[in-house]
N, C-alpha and C positions, 0 to 999 in steps of 0.2 A: 615740819610745816613752816615755811619761811615766807609765804606770800598767799594772797587770796586773788583768785581770778573770777571774772564774771562776764556775762554777755551784755552788750550795750547796743541799742538801735542807732545811736549816734556814733558814726565811725571816727569822728574826731575826738572822742572821749577815751580816757584810759579804760582798760579792761583788766588791769592787774595792779596790785599795790603790795609792796613788801611790808611785812609786819613791823619792821624797824622804822618805817616812815609814818606809821600811825601815831599821831600825837595824843589823841584822846578818844574816849567813847562817850556818847550821850545817849541816854535811854529815853524811849518814847519818841513822839513825832515833834521834835523841837526845832529842826532846821528849817530854813526858808523853803527849801524844796518840798519838804513834807507839808508845810503850812499851806502850800498852793492847793493841796487836796488832802485835807485832814480826814483820817479814817479812825474815829474814836473806837470802833469795834475791834481794831487790831493794834491800838496804841500800846497795850501791855505786851505786845510781841514785836515791837518795832525798836530799832536802835540805829545810830549813825556812827560811822567811823570817820574821823577827821584825819586827813593826810595831805602831804605835799605832792602835787601832780608833777608831770614831767617838765612843765614850764616853770616850776618853782612856786606856783600859786597854791593857796589853801583850798581844798575841795572836800566834799563829803561823799561817802558811799552810804546810801540809805537803804536799810534792809528790813524786810518783814518776814518773820518766821511763821511756818505753818502751824506749829504747836508750841505750847508752853515749854515742853521738854527741849525742843530745838532752841528756843530762845535762851533758856538757862545754860544749855551746853555751849552754844556759840559765844555768848557774852563772857561766860566764865573762862572758856578756853583762850579767847583772844586776850583777855585781861592777864591771864597767867603767862601767855606767850610773850607779852611785852615785858613781863618780869622774869622770863626765862625759867619758869618753875612749873612746868606742866607734867603731871604724872602720866605714864603710858595709858592708864585706864581712861583718863580724860580724852586723850587723842583717839582711842578706840571708840569712845562714846560719840565723839564728834563725827567720826567716819560713819557710824551706824545711823545717825540722825540727819546727816547733811543732805541726803538725796532729795528731800522735798523742801529745802530752804528756797523761798522766793526772793531772788535778788533783783533789785531794780537800780539802774544807774540814774538815780533821782526819781521823784514821783511822777514825772511825765509818763514814764512807762506804766507806773502804777495807776495813773489816772485813766490811761487808755484801757488797760485791762479791767479796771473797776467798772467803767462805763459799760464795757462789753459784757462783763460778768453779771451786772445788775439786770440787763435785758435778758440774759440767759436764765437767770434765776426767776424772773417774772414768767418766762415761758414755761419753766418747770412747774410753776404753781398750778398750771392747768392739767398736769398729769398726776395720776394717783399711784401710790405704792401701798403695799400691805406689810404690816408687822404682825407676827404670829407668835403664839405661845400656848403651851399645854401638851396634851398627849399626841405622839406621832407614831404610835404603834404600827399603823399600816401605811404611813407616809402621808397622812391627811394634812399635815402642816407643811410638807415639803422639807427636804434636807434629810441627813442621815441619822441625826440624833433621835433617840426614842422619845425624848420629851424636851421641851424648852421651858424653863421656869421664869424667864423674863422675855420681854418683847424682842424678837429678832427679825430683821428685814428679810422678806421673801425675795430671793434673787431671781429676777426675770430679765434676760437679755433681749434687746430689741425694742422697737417702737410700740410697746404694748402699754396702753393706758387702761387700768382696771376700773370698770364702772361699778361693779357689784361683786360681792363674794358671799357665799353661804356655806355652812358646814352641816354634814349629816353626822351620823354616829361614828363612822369610820372613813369618811371621804369628804372632799370639798370640791366646790364648783366655782370657777372664776368666769365672769362675763366682762369682755373687753369693750372699749368704747366703739370699736368698729363692728361689734356684734359677734365676734368670734368667741368661742368657748374653750376653756381648758379645765381638765380634771386632774385630781391626784388623790391617792388613797387606795382603799381596798377594792379588789377586782370585782366582787359581787355587786358593788354599787356603781362602778364606773363603766363596766362592760368590757374592760380590758382583759387580756389573757393572764395578767399577773398584777400584783400590787405595784403601784408607781409612787415614787417619793419626790417627784418634781412635776410641775404643771405640764400637762400634755394636751396639745390642741386636738380637738375632735372635729370630724366632718359632720355638719348639720345640713341635711338636704331640705331646706325650707322652700316654701312656695316662692316662685320667682318674684323678686322685689321685696320680700319680707326681710326684716331685721330683728334680731333678738333684742328684747328690751329688759327682761327680768328673768331671774333664775332662782330656783329653790331646791333644797335637798331634803329628802326623807331619810329614814334609817338606812335604806339600801336602794333607793330609787331617786329619780330626778325629774323636774319639770321646768320648762322654759315657756315664756310668753313672748309673742312677737308684736310688732307695731300694728299689724293688721288684725289683731284680736284672736290669733290662733294659739293653741297649746300643743306642745310636743313633750313626750315623756319617754324614759328608758330606764333600764335597771332591773331590779328584782320585781316580779309580778305575782308572787304566791297568793296574795289576797286580792288581786285585780286592781292594785293601786295605780297601774299605768292607764287604765280606762279604755282599753282596746277591745273589751268584750270577751276576754279570755284570761288565762292565768300563765301565759307564756312570757318568759323573760325577753327583754329586748336589749341588744348591745349598743344600738345607736338610736338617736331620737326619732320618734315616729309620731305623726300628727294624731291628735285625739278628735274623734268625730262627735260633735254635739248634735242632739236631736233638734235643736232650734237654732236659728241664725242669730247668735248672740256674739257681740264683740267682747272677748275676755280682756279685762284690764288689770287683773291682779291674780296671782297664783300663790299657793302656799302648800307645803307638804308637812304632814305629821309623820309619825313612825311608819305606818303602813297604809296611809290614806292620803288623798289629795283634795284640795279645795280650789275652785276657780270662781272668780267674781266678774260678772259682766252685766251691764244695764241694771245695776243695783240688785241683781239676783245672784244667789249663791248655789253653786253646783258642787256635789261631793261624790267621791267614789273610792273603792278600796275596802279595807277591813272595817266591818261595822261593829267590832267589839266595843262594849260599854256604851253603845249608842252614839259613837263619835261622829257618825255621818249625819246625825240630826233628823233621821226619818222615822223616829218612834220605835225602832227595833234594833236588833244587833246583827242583821243580815249584811253580808258582803254585797257590794255593788261593783260589777265588773265594767260598767260604763257610767258616764256622768248622769247624776240624777238631781233635779231641782229640789231644794228644800222649800216646800209649799208654804210653811208657816212664817217665812221671812220675806220682807220687802224693804226697799229703800236702804239696803246695806251699802256702805261705802268703804269698808275695810275689814280684814280678818287676820287672825294669827293662830297658828296651829302649834299645839304642844305634842307630847308623846301620844296621848289618847284623849285630848280634849281640845276644844276650839272656843275662841272668843271672837265675836263679830260686833260691829257697831254701825250705827246709822247717824245721819246728820239731820234729816228732815223726815217727818214734820217735827220731830224732837230728837235731841241727842240722847241716844239709848245704847246700852251695851248688853249683849246676850252671850250666854255660854251654855255649853252642853258637852256630854261625854263623861269620862271617868272623873270621879270626885272623891276618891278615897282619902285625900289629904285636905280637902276643902278648896282645891284649885279653881273651882267654878265660882267661888265667892258668894254662894247662896246662903251661907250661915249654917250649913250642915255638911255631912260627908256622904250624901246619897247621890249616886250618879244620875244624870239626866239624859234621856234618850231623844229629847227634843229641845229646841232653844228655849231658854228661860231668861228673863230679865235679871240683871244685877242691880238691885236698888241703889247701891252706893254711888253708881255712876250716872244716875238719871240727871239730865240737864247739865252735865259736866262736859266741857270741851276736851275731847281725847286727842292727843297729839302723837302718842306712841304706845303700842301694846306688844308684849312678847310673852311666850309660853314656853316652859321647860317640861321636863318629864312629869313633874308633879307640882309645879308652882306657876304663878302668873304675875306679871307686872304691868302696870298701866300708868301713863303720865297724863295728868290733866293740866290745863292752863287757864288761869283766871286772874284778872286784874294785874297783869304784868308779872305774875309769878307762877311757878309750877309746883305741883305736888306729885310725888311718885307713890303709888299704892302697890301693895303686895298681898297675896293670899296663897294658901296651899302649904306644902311641906317646907319646914325650916330645919330639917334634920341636919343639914350641913351649914346652916347660916345663910342660905341663898336668899332669904327674905330680909335679913338684917333686922329682925323684929323679935323682941323678947328672948326667951330661952331657945336654945337649939339642942339637938340631940335626937335620938331615935324616938319617933312618935310625936315630935314637936310639929304642930300645925296651926295655921291661922285660917279660920273658916269664913271670916268676913274681911273684905279688903281694908287694910289699914295704911295710913301714911307712914313712910319710912323716915324716921328722925334724921338719920345721917345724910339724907338726900333732900332735906326740906329746909335748909338754912340759907336761902337765897341763891342756890346754885343754878337755878333755872335749867333743869334737866331737859334735854331735847330728844333723847333717844334711849331706849333700853333694849337689851338682848338677853336671851336666856339659853344656857346650855342645859344639859340634863340635870345637874345639881349645882350650878353656879350662875351668877348674873353679872352683867356689865351695864353701866350707865354712862352716857356722854353728856357733858354740860355745854352750855352756850359759850363759856369761856375757853373751851378746848381741853378740858380735863376728862380723863376716863377713870371711872371708879369700878371696883370689883368686890364681890362678896360671895361666900359659899365654899364649896368643895375646892381644895387646892392640891389634891393628891398627885396630880400630874403637872402642877405649875400653871393650871389654866386661869389663875387670877392675875398672872403677870407680875406678881410682887416678889421682891427679894426677901422672902421669909420662909422658914422651915415649917411653919404652921400648916397642918393638913386641911384646915378649914378656918374661915373667919366669919364672924357674925356681925360685921359692920362694913359698910361700903367704904373702901379705902382707895385713895388716889394712886394710880400707877405713875410714880414719879418719873420714870424713864421716858414717858410719853409726853411730858409736860410741854416741851418745846416743839412737838411734832405737828401741832394744829390738827388733831384728828377730825375727820369728816364723817366717818361712819363706823359702826361696830357690828360684829356678827359672832355668833357662837355655834360650834358643833356640839357633839355629845360631851367630850371632855377637852375641847380645844377652843381657842378664841382668835379672832382677827380684828385688827384696827386699821382702817383705811386713812391714809394721810397724804398730803401733797408731796410730790417728789422733791427731794433735796439732795444737794451735793454731799456725798459720804465723806466724813472727816478722815484725814490720813491716819490719825491715831487709833481709829476703830478697826483698822485692817493691818495684819502682819504678813499675810500670805496673798499671792496672786489668786484672784477669784476664779481663774480658769485652770491653770496648771498646778496651783497650790504651792508653788515654790516660795520659799521664805525671802522677803525683801532684805537686801543688804545695800552697802554703799555702791556696789556695782550693779545690782539688780534693783533699779529704781521703780518707784510707784508712778503709775500713769492713770488718770481718770479717763474712762470712756465718756465722751461728751453726750452720748445718747442715753445709755442706761445708768450713767453716773457711778458704776461700779469701778473698782480699782484693779489694775492688771500690771504685769510686767511688760517690758517693751516688746518682747516676742509675741505676746498675746494681744497687743493693741497697736500694731504698727500700721494698720490701714487708715486711710483718710478719705472722707466723703462729706458732702454737704448734708446738713440735717435740717431740711426745710420746715418740718413741723415744729421745730424749736427755734425757728427764725435764724438759723446759722447757715448762711449762704456759701461761705468759703469752705475749703477742705478742713475737716475736723478729725482729730484723732478718735478712733472708735475701736472697739474690740472686734474680733473676727465674726462673732455671732451677729452683732449689730450691723456690721458691714454687709453680711450676706442678706440680712433681713431688709435693710434699706435699699440695697441694690437690686432686690427682687430675686435673689438666688437662695432664699431660705427654704429649708425643708420643714414641713409642718409637723414637728415632733416636740421633743422636750424643750422647754423655754428657759431652763435654769442653766447657769454657768457651771 
């Protein structure tokens, strides 16, 4: 290695310098060129080479490295080359890390790219992505691994912005911002002919002009709600949980006929039953076991039935075999009914309730989030600029983070969780079968409970935890929403540029990156590909990129309108 070459927008400038003509190296952004646009966030990866140009004048080549490893390798190698004492291993290391070195002929180029990239990043903030962890036995997480023990990005190629995600026992449902739906997981729940391990778009024959606004998963069935107040269901229907008046399974969404003209504004699925809320009235159908439908008995209902004892309801949450519902007016009250073997109803006993009953603990408390698991319940209240998170039910695996855990451990009356009550201001909670998540206002996500499949997202070998612990790998992701399936978890975050050091293989062809096979970001999905898999260029108007941009093959097809509506994963 005798010289360094680079590309410059200024044709009058040098584009090559011999190592022998480099007089010194300065670290950080100390030159006049760098000072015109100081970037403190990359100062520790910046350095300048001082050399004599072809006119005999002193000049600098100002460089910014993509990673700390590249910075160390380049500065060490150039220093040793000047002393003519470079081991072959250093040269090899340089070759392996040089493919993503960002070279600029002075900060003018850096200034232009920085201004452009900042606008691009702002546009990305309006797009959501999903991090996933936990069990993937049936493909419910997406990907080929049977489980993920720490958060991993769900790879979706194309202009798909995820609005909502929910998990069932063995499948998951994704709702996009344009109203399209995608599923992954076990065939009995998705309606596919086989299990699928990547999101697959499904056709939803909605009433003309309708747009899907919400989605919910049961154990093996699904429900969606539209902007015009309609409900559609599909999947397993053994207990009548689809609400179509029979027990026949449906492979595709079918509209649910209500006996009254009610605009449904919220839906939720339990294991084998469904709830729909409209005009402050609550309708239920499906399995009536343990009185979970709230009609005073254990009979199955094959079509929607109004719970006569409730009115003024503004929200509800479904667990395995129990329900919590709450009202705002004339008073803030919370009701519960269904299975209560572990005290998950919060009534102070373990007797199941076939009809709605008040939970005294929450009377006149402002509820901001409620979630139910297989045998536990969580609720967040807000008072005087602070929040309290309450829990009741089974604590066998530490899912409540209260007192002792283990077989038979239960809390019969809602209690505030100490590890979530220290000024964290929890905004949202979510429950899996035996684990729990909580999201704070400051953007942290906490988890507690069963961790047998890595569903807590923590880098620990513990099979369960009895204290809510922050998932550190999500600290800088600015989470916006959380969701749980049976033994798996999801966290929704704003879209961000994937860092080079996070990827070693092309996300399409899986080839290993080398000095010759360089990394390239798709400007649309932000994933990283080799040149062969990302050679197309097209404007990306939804990200405010009007000129031709490098994109992967899938994004090109999707943006140009030639996409087949099938698997969304690279």
